[in-house]
C-alpha positions in Angstrom: 91.0 190.1 -24.2 92.2 186.5 -25.8 90.2 185.0 -28.6 88.9 182.3 -25.8 87.7 185.1 -23.6 86.2 186.9 -26.2 84.1 184.0 -27.9 83.1 183.2 -23.9 81.7 187.0 -23.6 79.8 186.8 -26.8 78.4 183.5 -25.8 77.2 184.8 -22.6 75.7 188.0 -24.3 73.8 185.8 -26.5 72.5 183.6 -23.5 71.6 187.0 -21.6 69.4 188.0 -24.7 67.7 184.7 -24.9 67.2 185.0 -20.9 65.6 188.5 -21.6 63.1 187.3 -24.1 61.6 184.9 -21.5 60.4 187.7 -19.1 59.1 189.2 -22.5 57.1 186.0 -23.0 55.4 185.1 -19.6 55.0 188.8 -18.3 51.9 189.2 -20.5 50.3 186.2 -18.4 50.7 188.0 -15.4 49.6 191.4 -17.0 46.9 190.8 -19.4 45.5 187.4 -17.8 45.9 187.8 -13.9 45.7 191.4 -13.4 43.4 192.8 -15.7 40.9 190.2 -17.7 40.4 186.9 -15.9 39.5 188.4 -12.2 36.3 190.3 -13.5 35.8 187.7 -16.4 36.0 184.6 -14.1 33.8 186.3 -11.6 31.3 186.8 -14.0 31.0 183.4 -14.9 31.1 182.3 -11.5 28.1 184.6 -10.9 26.1 182.8 -13.8 26.4 179.9 -12.2 25.4 180.9 -8.8 22.5 180.0 -6.9 19.7 182.5 -5.9 21.9 183.6 -2.7 25.0 184.4 -4.8 27.0 181.0 -4.0 28.5 178.5 -6.1 29.4 175.1 -4.7 32.8 173.5 -5.9 33.2 170.1 -4.5 29.9 170.9 -2.4 31.5 173.8 -0.6 29.2 177.0 -0.5 31.5 179.8 -1.9 30.5 183.3 -2.9 30.7 183.8 -6.7 32.7 187.0 -5.8 35.2 185.1 -3.8 36.0 182.3 -6.2 38.7 184.1 -8.3 40.6 185.2 -4.9 40.3 181.5 -3.7 41.7 180.0 -7.0 44.7 182.4 -6.8 45.2 181.2 -3.2 45.1 177.6 -4.3 47.3 178.1 -7.3 49.9 179.6 -5.0 49.7 176.8 -2.5 50.0 174.2 -5.3 53.2 176.0 -6.5 55.0 176.1 -3.3 54.5 172.3 -3.1 55.6 171.8 -6.5 58.9 174.3 -6.8 61.1 172.5 -4.3 60.6 169.2 -6.0 61.3 170.6 -9.6 64.0 172.5 -8.5 65.8 169.5 -6.5 65.3 167.7 -10.0 67.1 170.4 -11.8 69.7 170.8 -9.4 70.7 167.1 -9.5 70.3 166.6 -13.2 71.9 170.0 -14.2 69.1 170.2 -17.0 67.0 173.1 -16.4 65.6 173.7 -19.9 63.5 170.5 -20.2 61.8 171.3 -17.0 61.5 175.3 -17.8 59.9 174.0 -21.2 57.7 171.7 -19.6 56.6 174.5 -17.1 56.2 177.0 -19.5 54.2 175.1 -22.1 52.0 173.7 -19.3 51.0 177.2 -18.3 50.9 178.8 -22.1 48.5 175.9 -23.0 46.2 176.5 -19.9 46.1 179.9 -20.7 45.3 179.3 -24.3 42.5 177.0 -23.1 40.9 179.9 -21.2 39.3 180.7 -24.8 36.9 177.8 -23.9 35.8 179.6 -20.6 32.1 181.0 -21.4 28.7 180.5 -20.1 28.7 179.0 -16.5 32.0 176.8 -16.8 33.4 178.6 -13.7 35.2 175.3 -12.3 36.9 175.1 -15.9 38.2 178.6 -15.3 39.4 177.9 -11.9 41.3 174.8 -13.1 43.1 176.7 -15.6 43.8 179.5 -13.5 45.3 177.1 -10.7 47.6 175.2 -13.5 48.6 178.4 -15.4 49.7 180.3 -12.2 51.3 177.5 -10.7 53.2 176.6 -13.7 54.2 180.2 -14.0 55.6 180.2 -10.7 57.6 176.9 -11.3 59.0 178.1 -14.8 59.9 181.6 -13.0 61.9 179.8 -10.4 63.8 177.8 -13.0 64.2 181.1 -15.2 65.7 182.8 -12.2 68.1 180.2 -11.2 69.7 180.8 -14.8 70.9 184.4 -13.5 74.2 183.0 -11.8 75.2 181.0 -14.8 74.5 183.6 -17.4 76.2 186.6 -15.4 79.0 187.3 -13.4 78.5 189.3 -10.0 79.3 192.7 -11.8 76.7 192.1 -14.2 73.7 190.5 -12.4 72.0 193.9 -11.4 72.2 195.2 -15.1 71.1 191.6 -16.5 68.2 191.3 -14.0 67.1 194.9 -14.7 67.0 194.8 -18.3 64.8 191.3 -18.0 62.5 193.2 -15.8 62.0 195.9 -18.3 61.5 193.6 -21.1 59.0 192.0 -19.0 57.1 195.5 -18.6 57.5 196.7 -22.1 55.6 193.2 -23.5 53.1 193.7 -21.0 52.4 197.3 -21.9 52.3 196.4 -25.7 50.0 193.7 -25.3 47.7 195.5 -23.2 47.7 198.4 -26.1 46.5 195.6 -28.4 44.0 194.0 -25.9 42.8 197.7 -25.6 41.9 198.2 -29.3 40.4 194.8 -29.8 38.1 195.3 -26.6 37.1 198.9 -27.7 36.4 198.0 -31.2 35.3 194.6 -30.8 32.0 195.2 -32.9 34.8 196.3 -36.0 36.3 193.2 -35.7 33.0 191.3 -35.7 33.1 189.8 -32.2 31.1 190.2 -29.2 32.5 191.7 -26.0 32.9 188.5 -24.5 34.7 186.8 -27.2 37.2 189.6 -27.3 38.0 188.8 -23.7 38.3 185.3 -24.5 40.7 186.1 -27.4 42.9 188.2 -25.3 43.2 185.5 -22.6 43.9 182.9 -25.3 46.4 185.3 -27.1 48.4 185.7 -23.9 48.9 182.0 -23.8 50.0 181.7 -27.4 52.5 184.8 -26.9 53.8 183.0 -24.0 54.2 179.8 -26.0 55.6 181.3 -29.1 58.4 183.6 -27.4 59.7 180.9 -25.0 61.3 179.1 -28.2 63.7 181.7 -28.0 65.5 181.3 -24.3 64.9 177.3 -25.1 67.2 178.0 -28.2 69.6 180.2 -26.5 70.0 179.0 -23.0 72.3 176.2 -21.9 72.2 173.2 -19.7 75.4 172.9 -17.5 75.8 171.4 -14.1 75.5 173.9 -11.4 78.5 174.6 -9.1 78.1 173.7 -5.5 77.5 177.7 -4.7 74.7 177.7 -7.2 72.7 174.8 -6.5 71.0 176.2 -3.8 69.2 178.8 -6.7 66.8 175.7 -7.1 66.4 174.1 -3.6 64.7 170.8 -2.6 63.2 170.7 0.9 66.5 169.6 2.7 68.3 172.3 1.2 65.5 175.0 2.0 65.5 173.5 5.5 69.1 173.9 6.1 69.1 177.4 4.7 66.4 178.5 7.3 68.4 176.7 10.2 71.3 178.6 9.0 69.1 181.7 9.2 68.7 181.4 12.7 72.1 182.4 13.3 71.2 185.8 11.9 68.1 186.5 13.7 68.1 190.0 12.5 68.1 188.8 8.6 65.2 186.5 9.5 63.3 189.3 10.8 63.7 191.5 7.8 62.5 188.6 5.8 59.4 188.1 7.7 58.6 191.7 7.4 59.0 191.6 3.8 56.9 188.4 3.4 54.0 190.2 5.2 54.2 193.6 3.3 55.0 191.9 0.1 51.8 189.5 0.4 49.8 192.9 0.5 51.3 194.2 -2.4 50.9 190.8 -4.5 47.2 190.7 -3.6 46.5 194.4 -4.6 47.8 194.0 -8.0 45.7 190.2 -8.4 42.6 191.7 -6.9 42.4 195.5 -7.9 40.6 194.7 -11.3 37.8 192.8 -9.5 37.4 195.9 -7.0 37.3 198.2 -10.0 34.9 196.1 -12.0 32.7 194.7 -9.3 32.5 197.6 -6.8 33.2 200.6 -8.9 31.3 199.3 -11.9 34.2 200.4 -14.3 34.4 198.9 -17.7 37.2 196.9 -19.0 38.7 199.6 -21.2 39.2 201.6 -17.9 40.8 198.7 -15.9 43.1 198.2 -19.2 44.1 201.9 -19.2 44.8 202.1 -15.6 47.0 198.9 -15.6 48.9 200.6 -18.6 49.4 203.7 -16.2 50.6 201.3 -13.4 53.3 199.7 -15.8 54.8 203.1 -16.8 54.7 204.5 -13.4 56.2 201.4 -11.8 59.5 202.1 -13.8 59.6 205.9 -12.8 58.5 205.0 -9.2 61.3 202.7 -8.9 63.9 205.3 -10.2 62.3 208.1 -7.9 62.5 205.9 -4.8 66.1 204.9 -5.4 67.0 208.5 -5.4 65.0 208.9 -2.1 66.8 205.9 -0.7 70.1 207.6 -1.5 69.0 210.6 0.4 67.0 209.3 3.3 68.2 205.6 3.5 66.7 202.3 2.2 64.7 201.3 5.3 63.3 204.8 5.7 61.9 204.9 2.0 60.6 201.5 2.2 58.8 202.5 5.6 57.5 205.6 3.7 56.4 203.4 0.7 54.6 201.2 3.1 52.4 204.2 4.4 51.9 205.3 1.0 50.3 201.7 0.3 48.3 202.2 3.2 46.9 205.7 2.3 46.2 204.6 -1.3 44.3 201.6 0.1 42.2 203.6 2.4 41.5 206.0 -0.3 40.5 202.9 -2.6 38.0 202.2 0.1 36.2 205.6 -0.4 36.4 205.6 -4.1 33.1 206.4 -5.7 31.5 204.0 -8.1 31.5 205.1 -11.6 34.2 207.4 -11.3 37.1 206.5 -13.7 39.2 209.6 -13.1 39.7 208.8 -9.4 40.3 205.2 -10.3 43.3 206.4 -12.3 44.5 208.6 -9.5 44.6 205.5 -7.3 46.4 203.4 -10.1 48.8 206.4 -9.8 49.4 206.0 -6.4 50.1 202.0 -6.9 52.3 202.8 -9.6 54.5 205.0 -8.0 55.2 202.7 -4.7 55.2 199.4 -6.6 58.3 198.9 -8.4 60.2 201.1 -5.7 59.1 199.0 -2.6 59.8 195.6 -4.1 63.3 196.9 -5.7 64.4 198.5 -2.5 63.5 195.4 -0.3 65.5 192.9 -2.6 68.4 195.4 -2.6 68.2 196.1 1.3 67.8 191.9 1.8 71.2 191.4 0.0 73.1 193.6 2.4 71.5 190.9 5.1 72.8 188.0 3.3 76.2 186.5 4.9 78.9 186.3 2.2 79.4 183.3 0.1 75.6 182.2 0.9 74.1 184.5 -1.7 72.6 182.1 -3.8 70.7 180.0 -1.1 69.5 183.0 1.0 67.7 184.2 -2.2 66.5 180.9 -3.2 64.8 180.8 0.4 63.7 184.4 -0.2 62.1 183.2 -3.6 60.3 180.2 -2.2 59.1 181.8 1.2 57.9 184.9 -1.0 55.5 182.7 -2.9 54.9 180.4 0.1 53.1 183.3 2.0 51.2 184.9 -0.9 48.1 182.8 -0.5 47.2 184.7 2.6 46.2 187.9 1.0 44.1 186.6 -1.3 42.5 184.3 1.1 41.8 187.1 3.5 40.5 188.9 0.5 38.1 186.3 -0.4 37.0 185.5 3.4 36.3 189.0 4.1 34.0 189.3 0.9 32.5 186.0 1.9 31.6 187.2 5.3 30.5 190.8 4.6 29.6 190.7 0.7 31.5 193.9 0.1 34.4 194.6 -2.0 35.3 197.6 0.0 35.6 195.7 3.2 37.7 193.2 1.3 40.3 195.7 -0.1 40.5 197.6 3.4 41.2 194.4 5.3 44.5 194.4 3.3 45.8 197.5 5.2 46.7 194.9 8.1 49.5 193.5 5.7 50.9 196.7 5.3 50.7 198.2 9.1 52.0 195.0 10.4 54.8 194.8 7.9 55.8 198.6 8.6 55.8 197.6 12.6 58.0 194.6 11.7 60.4 196.4 9.5 60.6 199.4 11.9 61.8 197.0 14.5 64.8 195.7 12.6 68.2 197.7 13.4 69.3 197.3 9.8 72.9 198.5 10.6 73.5 196.2 13.4 72.0 193.2 10.8 74.4 194.0 8.2 77.0 193.8 10.5 76.2 190.7 12.2 75.9 189.2 8.5 79.6 190.1 8.1 79.1 192.9 5.5 80.3 196.5 5.2 77.6 199.0 6.4 77.0 201.6 3.8 77.3 205.3 5.0 73.3 205.4 4.4 71.1 202.5 4.4 
């Protein structure tokens, strides 16, 4: 390797290490804020503001206090989907992703840090901060992911992407341990339980902002090559990609199946803490412990399902995971209140299928992408993914609004896994791979 090549490789490694740190920075928001603390806490704040019938009235609209968080998540995703193509097109035209990444990341971090102000009956403040933080995180992640083709050649991308994923899970687990210590020993620290939760929320924003400095120092702006420009599409590019997908209807059929069952997965992740807190009467420490368990088992589950895929095929393994998701939700419906052991068993089931079902879905989709169109197809995959992930929270919120039962709300999500199973089972993946112009693996 010549001197120039060695220097280029060293610079690439430096950028990659900076890139990993952004996952380390922002994953704490997803884990500590969205998954663990904010759902139960914002619901409690909304309940404090509710009328005698249990309703709050944002903009004069009657909403059950227990549905407010789910509706806020749904609205934040809609905002993100409207903003992402515009920001992506701006980044694509200018080649300057880093200032836009900084703006999105620090908008989200600031909104998260301001959650310390969420107390009393300030449910509207909480909903507004959630919408801003969640939408900003989605935009920042789109820009973050679009760096991957620039900092890693094709043969390195799987490893680089996996390391970023691992960094995120590691940070989420580490901060959750600190949160658990503060929450359980809040009296020793001289703060109330409510204040401890607000500190945990705000600390996630400070963590996000502080560690974002590392990727902003190490990542470089450069103009995208034509093949990479689709990683941050504008509306016209996205529309062109969808039109091209119509020439590959089996690829489109798989994408539809994925969008349906992945919506169920994302909703379980965001709403499980509310179910555990409000329906099962479990304490915050139990919820934190359960999410920690999910973090660890998601890695183990992904490795296990990878092995199963090599033996039984990727499509069959994903279908099996959807059956497991359905059984897990059905079991969750019958969980007795005040029984943390059974909630941990449920968390174990979620953890074992969580990482694998998503990792294998992405892997299978990669076989269905026509050669030379990887960037634009995966960009549509990402935008479309976020484009439908408001349906699950909406169904969850509506079901609770109509029935007043979180058990009914959680079991309603089975529809996503059942429909996703049927749609995926109908896709002839070998023919789909062949039609896309790719070699068909011996087992898929």
